[in-house]
C-alpha positions in Angstrom: 2.8 6.1 -25.4 0.7 3.0 -26.0 2.2 -0.4 -26.9 0.7 -0.1 -30.4 2.5 3.3 -30.9 5.7 1.9 -29.5 5.6 -1.1 -31.8 5.0 1.3 -34.8 8.0 3.4 -34.0 10.1 0.3 -33.5 9.2 -0.7 -37.0 10.2 2.7 -38.3 13.5 2.5 -36.6 14.0 -1.0 -37.9 13.3 0.2 -41.5 15.8 3.1 -41.1 18.6 0.9 -39.6 18.1 -1.9 -42.2 18.2 0.5 -45.2 21.1 2.5 -43.7 23.3 -0.6 -43.5 22.4 -1.4 -47.1 23.1 2.2 -48.0 26.7 1.8 -46.8 27.2 -1.6 -48.6 25.0 -1.8 -51.7 27.5 -1.5 -54.5 26.7 -2.5 -58.1 23.8 -0.2 -59.2 20.0 -0.6 -59.3 19.8 -4.2 -60.2 22.2 -5.2 -57.5 20.1 -3.1 -55.0 17.0 -5.1 -56.0 19.0 -8.3 -55.2 20.0 -7.0 -51.8 16.4 -6.0 -51.1 15.1 -9.4 -52.1 17.7 -11.2 -49.9 17.2 -9.0 -46.9 13.6 -7.9 -46.8 11.8 -10.8 -48.6 13.8 -13.9 -47.8 15.3 -13.1 -44.4 12.9 -10.5 -42.8 9.8 -11.6 -44.8 8.3 -8.1 -44.8 6.4 -9.0 -48.0 5.9 -11.9 -50.4 7.8 -12.6 -53.6 4.7 -11.8 -55.6 4.3 -8.4 -54.0 8.0 -7.7 -54.5 7.9 -8.5 -58.2 4.9 -6.2 -58.6 6.9 -3.3 -57.0 9.9 -4.1 -59.2 7.6 -4.0 -62.3 6.1 -0.7 -61.2 9.5 0.8 -60.7 10.4 0.0 -64.3 7.2 1.6 -65.6 7.2 4.7 -63.5 9.9 7.3 -64.2 12.4 7.9 -61.4 15.1 6.0 -59.4 14.0 2.3 -59.7 15.7 0.7 -56.7 14.9 3.7 -54.4 11.3 3.4 -55.5 11.1 -0.2 -54.5 12.8 0.6 -51.2 10.3 3.4 -50.6 7.4 1.0 -51.3 8.9 -1.6 -49.0 9.2 1.0 -46.2 5.6 2.1 -46.7 4.4 -1.5 -46.6 6.3 -2.0 -43.3 5.5 1.2 -41.5 3.4 3.6 -43.5 4.6 6.9 -44.8 7.1 7.3 -41.9 8.6 3.9 -42.9 8.8 5.0 -46.5 10.7 8.2 -45.5 12.9 6.2 -43.2 13.8 3.8 -46.0 14.6 6.6 -48.4 16.7 8.6 -45.9 18.6 5.5 -44.7 19.4 4.2 -48.1 20.3 7.6 -49.6 22.2 9.2 -46.7 25.6 7.4 -47.0 26.0 8.1 -50.7 24.7 11.6 -50.3 27.4 12.3 -47.7 30.2 10.7 -49.8 29.2 12.6 -52.9 29.1 16.0 -51.2 32.5 15.3 -49.5 33.9 14.4 -52.9 32.6 17.7 -54.3 34.2 19.5 -51.4 37.5 17.8 -51.1 38.3 16.1 -54.5 38.9 12.6 -55.6 41.8 11.5 -53.5 39.8 8.6 -52.1 39.7 7.0 -55.6 43.4 6.6 -55.6 43.5 4.4 -52.4 44.2 0.8 -53.4 42.5 -0.5 -50.2 39.3 1.4 -51.1 39.5 0.0 -54.6 39.9 -3.5 -53.2 36.8 -3.1 -51.0 34.8 -1.8 -53.9 35.9 -4.8 -56.0 35.0 -7.3 -53.3 31.5 -5.8 -52.9 31.0 -5.9 -56.7 31.7 -9.6 -56.5 29.1 -9.8 -53.8 26.6 -8.0 -56.1 27.1 -10.7 -58.7 26.3 -13.4 -56.1 23.2 -11.6 -54.7 21.7 -10.7 -58.0 22.3 -14.3 -59.3 20.5 -15.6 -56.3 17.6 -13.2 -56.8 17.4 -14.3 -60.5 17.1 -18.0 -59.5 14.5 -17.4 -56.8 12.3 -15.1 -59.0 12.7 -17.5 -62.0 11.3 -20.3 -59.9 8.4 -18.1 -58.7 7.4 -16.4 -62.0 8.6 -18.5 -64.9 6.7 -21.8 -64.2 5.3 -22.2 -67.7 7.1 -22.5 -71.0 5.6 -19.3 -72.2 6.7 -17.2 -69.2 10.2 -18.7 -69.2 10.5 -17.9 -72.9 9.2 -14.4 -72.3 11.8 -13.8 -69.6 14.6 -15.0 -71.8 13.4 -12.9 -74.7 13.2 -9.7 -72.6 16.6 -10.3 -71.2 18.1 -10.9 -74.7 16.4 -7.8 -76.0 17.9 -5.6 -73.3 21.4 -7.1 -73.8 21.3 -6.8 -77.6 19.7 -3.3 -77.6 21.0 -1.5 -74.5 19.4 1.9 -75.1 17.9 4.0 -72.3 14.3 2.9 -72.7 15.0 -0.8 -73.4 13.5 -1.9 -70.1 10.3 0.0 -70.7 10.0 -1.6 -74.2 10.6 -5.0 -72.7 7.7 -4.4 -70.3 5.5 -3.3 -73.2 6.4 -6.5 -75.0 5.3 -8.4 -72.0 1.9 -6.6 -71.9 1.5 -7.3 -75.7 2.2 -11.0 -75.1 -0.3 -11.0 -72.2 -3.1 -10.1 -74.7 -2.8 -13.6 -76.1 -2.8 -15.4 -72.8 -6.3 -16.4 -71.4 -6.9 -14.7 -68.0 -8.2 -18.0 -66.5 -4.8 -19.5 -67.1 -3.2 -17.3 -64.5 -3.7 -17.5 -60.8 -4.6 -14.3 -58.8 -1.7 -12.2 -57.6 -1.3 -11.3 -54.0 -2.6 -7.8 -53.4 -0.4 -4.8 -52.8 -1.5 -2.5 -49.8 -4.0 0.2 -50.8 -2.9 3.8 -51.1 -5.9 5.9 -50.2 -4.3 9.3 -51.2 -2.8 8.2 -54.5 -4.8 10.8 -56.4 -3.5 13.6 -54.2 0.1 12.4 -54.7 -0.3 12.4 -58.5 -1.8 15.9 -58.4 1.2 17.1 -56.3 3.7 15.6 -58.7 2.0 17.1 -61.8 1.5 20.5 -60.1 5.1 20.8 -59.0 6.3 19.7 -62.4 4.3 22.5 -64.1 5.5 25.1 -61.6 9.2 23.9 -62.0 9.4 25.5 -65.4 8.8 28.9 -63.9 11.7 28.4 -61.5 14.8 29.9 -63.2 17.3 31.4 -60.8 19.3 30.4 -57.8 18.3 27.6 -55.5 14.7 27.5 -56.8 16.0 27.2 -60.4 18.3 24.3 -59.3 15.3 22.6 -57.7 13.2 23.0 -60.9 15.8 21.6 -63.2 16.6 18.6 -61.0 12.9 17.9 -60.4 12.3 17.8 -64.2 15.2 15.4 -64.6 13.8 13.0 -61.9 10.3 13.2 -63.4 11.3 12.5 -67.0 13.9 9.7 -66.6 13.0 6.1 -67.5 15.6 3.5 -67.1 17.2 4.5 -63.8 20.5 5.9 -62.8 22.5 5.3 -66.0 20.0 7.4 -67.9 19.8 10.3 -65.4 23.5 10.9 -65.1 24.0 12.6 -68.5 20.8 14.5 -68.2 21.8 15.9 -64.8 25.3 16.8 -66.2 23.7 18.9 -68.9 21.5 20.7 -66.4 24.3 21.8 -64.1 27.1 22.7 -66.6 25.9 26.4 -66.8 25.8 26.6 -63.0 25.2 29.6 -60.8 28.9 30.0 -60.2 30.0 29.9 -63.8 30.8 27.0 -66.2 31.6 23.8 -64.3 34.4 22.0 -66.1 33.7 18.8 -67.9 36.4 17.0 -66.0 34.7 17.9 -62.7 31.4 16.6 -64.0 33.1 13.3 -65.1 34.4 12.9 -61.6 30.9 12.9 -60.3 29.7 10.7 -63.1 32.4 8.1 -62.2 31.8 8.4 -58.5 28.0 7.9 -58.8 28.8 4.5 -60.3 31.5 3.6 -57.7 29.8 4.6 -54.4 27.2 2.4 -52.6 23.5 3.4 -52.8 21.4 5.0 -55.5 23.1 6.5 -58.6 20.7 9.5 -58.4 22.9 10.9 -55.7 25.0 12.3 -58.5 22.5 15.2 -58.0 24.1 15.7 -54.5 27.5 16.1 -56.1 26.3 18.4 -58.9 24.1 20.5 -56.5 27.2 21.0 -54.3 29.5 22.1 -57.1 26.7 24.4 -58.5 26.5 26.3 -55.2 27.7 30.0 -55.7 30.7 31.1 -53.7 29.8 31.8 -50.1 26.7 29.6 -50.2 26.3 26.5 -48.0 27.0 23.6 -50.4 25.3 21.0 -48.1 22.1 23.0 -48.4 22.4 23.2 -52.2 23.2 19.4 -52.4 20.2 18.6 -50.2 17.8 20.6 -52.4 19.1 19.0 -55.5 18.8 15.5 -54.0 15.3 16.0 -52.7 14.3 17.5 -56.1 15.6 14.6 -58.2 14.1 11.9 -56.0 10.8 13.3 -54.9 8.7 12.9 -58.1 9.7 9.3 -58.7 9.0 8.3 -55.1 5.6 10.0 -55.0 4.7 8.5 -58.4 5.6 5.1 -57.1 2.9 5.3 -54.4 0.4 6.9 -56.7 1.0 4.2 -59.3 0.6 1.5 -56.7 -2.9 2.8 -56.0 -3.8 2.5 -59.7 -2.1 -0.9 -59.9 -4.2 -2.2 -57.0 -7.5 -1.1 -58.6 -6.7 -2.3 -62.1 -4.3 -5.1 -62.2 -6.0 -7.4 -59.7 -9.0 -7.9 -62.1 -9.3 -11.2 -63.7 -8.7 -9.9 -67.2 -5.4 -8.4 -66.1 -3.9 -11.4 -64.3 -2.1 -12.5 -67.5 -0.6 -9.0 -67.8 0.7 -9.1 -64.2 2.2 -12.6 -64.7 3.9 -11.6 -68.0 5.2 -8.4 -66.4 6.7 -10.5 -63.5 8.4 -12.7 -66.1 9.7 -9.6 -67.9 11.1 -8.4 -64.6 13.1 -11.7 -64.3 14.4 -11.0 -67.8 15.4 -7.5 -66.8 17.4 -8.8 -63.8 19.1 -11.5 -65.9 20.2 -8.8 -68.4 21.5 -6.6 -65.6 23.3 -9.6 -64.1 25.2 -10.0 -67.3 25.8 -6.3 -68.0 26.8 -4.2 -66.2 27.2 -6.3 -63.1 29.1 -9.4 -64.2 31.0 -7.7 -67.1 32.4 -5.0 -64.8 33.1 -7.3 -61.8 34.5 -10.6 -63.0 37.9 -9.7 -64.1 39.9 -12.9 -63.5 39.3 -16.6 -63.1 39.7 -16.1 -59.3 36.8 -13.7 -59.3 34.7 -16.3 -61.1 35.6 -19.0 -58.5 34.9 -16.7 -55.6 31.5 -15.8 -57.0 30.7 -19.5 -57.7 31.5 -20.5 -54.1 29.6 -17.5 -52.7 26.6 -18.4 -54.8 26.5 -22.0 -53.5 26.9 -20.8 -49.9 24.2 -18.2 -50.2 21.7 -20.7 -51.9 22.2 -23.5 -49.4 23.4 -22.0 -46.1 21.5 -18.7 -46.2 23.9 -16.7 -44.0 23.1 -13.1 -42.9 23.6 -10.7 -45.7 25.7 -8.5 -43.4 28.0 -11.4 -42.5 28.3 -12.0 -46.3 29.2 -8.4 -46.8 31.9 -8.5 -44.2 33.4 -11.6 -45.8 33.5 -10.0 -49.2 35.0 -6.8 -47.8 37.8 -8.9 -46.3 38.3 -10.7 -49.7 38.7 -7.3 -51.3 41.2 -6.1 -48.8 43.3 -9.3 -49.1 43.2 -9.0 -52.9 44.5 -5.3 -52.7 47.3 -6.1 -50.3 
């Protein structure tokens, strides 16, 4: 094996390990995940620039599918090609996949453990700190004019005041509309995203499988078809896909699944680390007929719900590269970046802060944590360990 090949495989392993660690510890939902990614891969590891990262985040809000996983997939591809993209997806998804299938198999006893609840609460407080830090950094980078700052605030307020499923998409459309009135020369060129040579092939695969999925009705293939459709049609991330997946699996192959069982999965998807789309893992497992291997059914459901969004992310990146780097489109890119800051600000308020800051002590811990993170820049994994300890102490 040549030194070049060895270096490439080291990068793939590095991508997998980094995303696996975050997959175990990234509580708080998609917006929190974006904060963790920004802190770990942009600021500390410097795998890409803030400008490139903001463009990936904007793309993830436009393209249907699991937003934070799409950004992770793009980061992995940027670092180590298609193998890096797959390593990022597997590493980030694996912990929550295993937890959700075990929950489907053995029940919800873990939810009644006060120490587990304490750890979860501590990590939710960490999510507030990390997302707040990401908001400040991205505000400084992408809201340098009065117009862009006002656009970010307007988009954030719109999402907070009108929290419907497609609110983020409408906010991005608002940003594009505003960009029509901004002279292209007023905006500096954006740093290029890496080219995707096979983006057209990926788009053809996504569309072809989507068409075929409607002909898949029974058994494991029917499960794949229904979950693939859900992943391909969902804008707005995990909170939107959860009820859609529930409706798909209620008339399961083993009979009607009880609503209470589905609600357990719904709640668990919001409590476990990693992507919310792994509710598909839980639902795939409980939809398995008697005598069938539930891990296989869960794996098929998980692959189905993620695959279209991940492939669309790379396909859209190819289009973005060829279109949005033109001079006339610079204002659109700048306005979209500002809208992304507004989206993160809205998510910082709700659901992250509103579901995490329960007492004055929580607010004080978050304040101290934010100051330490901004000015001392400790390793994110050291920070995770500290907040886990805080959660354990609080539950004692």
